[in-house]
C-alpha positions, 0 to 999 in steps of 0.5 A: 619376551617374543610377543604373540603375534598373530599369523607371524609367530608361528613355530618357524618364527620362533625356532628362527629367533631361538636360533638367532638370539634366543629370547627369555620367553616365546609365545604361541599365537593366541589360540581361539578357545570354542564354547560349543566344540568338544574340542576346545583348541584347534588340532594345530593349536595344540601342535603348536602349545607342544612344540619345543622351542631349544629349552626357551620357555614356551607360553600357550596364549589363550582367546575366550570368554567363558570360564568352564570352556578357558579351562578346559582349553588350559587342560588341553594345553597342558596335556599336550606339554605346555607349562606356562599359559596366559590369557589374551586381554590385549588384542584390540580388534573384538570377535575373536571368536564367539562373544567379547573376547580379548581386549573387549573383555575389559568391557565385561570386568564383572567376567573377569571376577570368574574367568581369573581366579578359576583359571589360576585355580586349574592352571598347574604352571604359571599363569600370566595375563597380557592386556591393555590399560583398559578398554577405553579409560586408560586407569582402569587397570587400577582397579583390577590389580586388587583381582590379578593380586588375590588370584595369585597371577604370575605376571601381567604383561602391560600395553599402555595404550587403551583398546579402543585406541588399537595401535594410534598415538603412542603408547604411555609408559608412564603408567606402566610405571605407575602400574609397577608401583601399585602392584608386587606382581612382576610387570612386563612392559610391552608397546613400541619398543623399536630400538634399544634406547627405548627399550633401555629407557623404558626399562630404567623409567618404569622398574618394570622386570622386563620387555616384550618385544613385538613388530620392533624384533619381527623388523630386526631380531637383533634388537634382543642383543642390543638390549642384553649387551646395553648398547644402544647404537643403531645398525647401519645401513649396510649392516641392517640391510645384511641382516635383513638379507640373512634374516629372510632367507632363514625364515623363508627356508623354514616357511618352506618346510612348515607350509604347503604349496608356493602360495600359502609359503607366499602368503604367510611370508608376505605377512611378515613383510608387512610388518617390517619397517625399514625406510631405507629398504622399504622399496626392496621390501615393496618389491618382495610384496609383489612377487608370484614365485619363490624362486624370485623373492630369493633372488630379490633376498640375496640381492640385498646383501 
């Protein structure tokens, strides 16, 4: 699965991944659910949820904290064509709408006893949850599994850090393995999967049903292909530079079609660059981040080859 990454996995980025490596599943960025507006989801979010992905299943991810609002938002997403709904309980940055949402929901497990069954009843397609192992206790997930099982959640995506950790330290996939053994719900492993070797090891050691790739895939979309072929060989510096040139060139073309004006295109594109971690090309990537014109950015991308 291609992870939902805020500011990155818009419909242009998703289309690139579908065309290049065809993930088994792709996600929208999280869609903020309003507790006050009659329209629970913004117009652009509904457009994202309704976008086509070349027959690759698209999961619409909701972030919110009010049961009636979440149910209404799920219905709104389904009305425009969404067949798969996910609840974000993993974002570590607290108030993404009014009140505790994302990973902060784990601070209020009493809310979940109402939210999870209500969403399962309301959603006609699949219903999944993406979550951290706990808010500040990595054992918290085990106390929630009975609720998820009773509510018949279709699958869980586990990032085995706590919310309080944010992205510090390392994802502890020994916790992922314990969760797999503790429940019959299919578990998707997420977190710190940057190479095929890491991904294959996590699959073998945890018994997870699959992997969700985030930052590792944004750096190197071909990670999907190496995992599928079970080929852990990492690309050479020359191969990586060539791949990055083709990838960024394709993405820039798509961003020029999706976004309006040079400033917006560059801002959105530089957000992608901030997630790309290739030490051997750090100088070139820094130069791209400093550009003020699409033409200059294009020239730097072409120079990578």
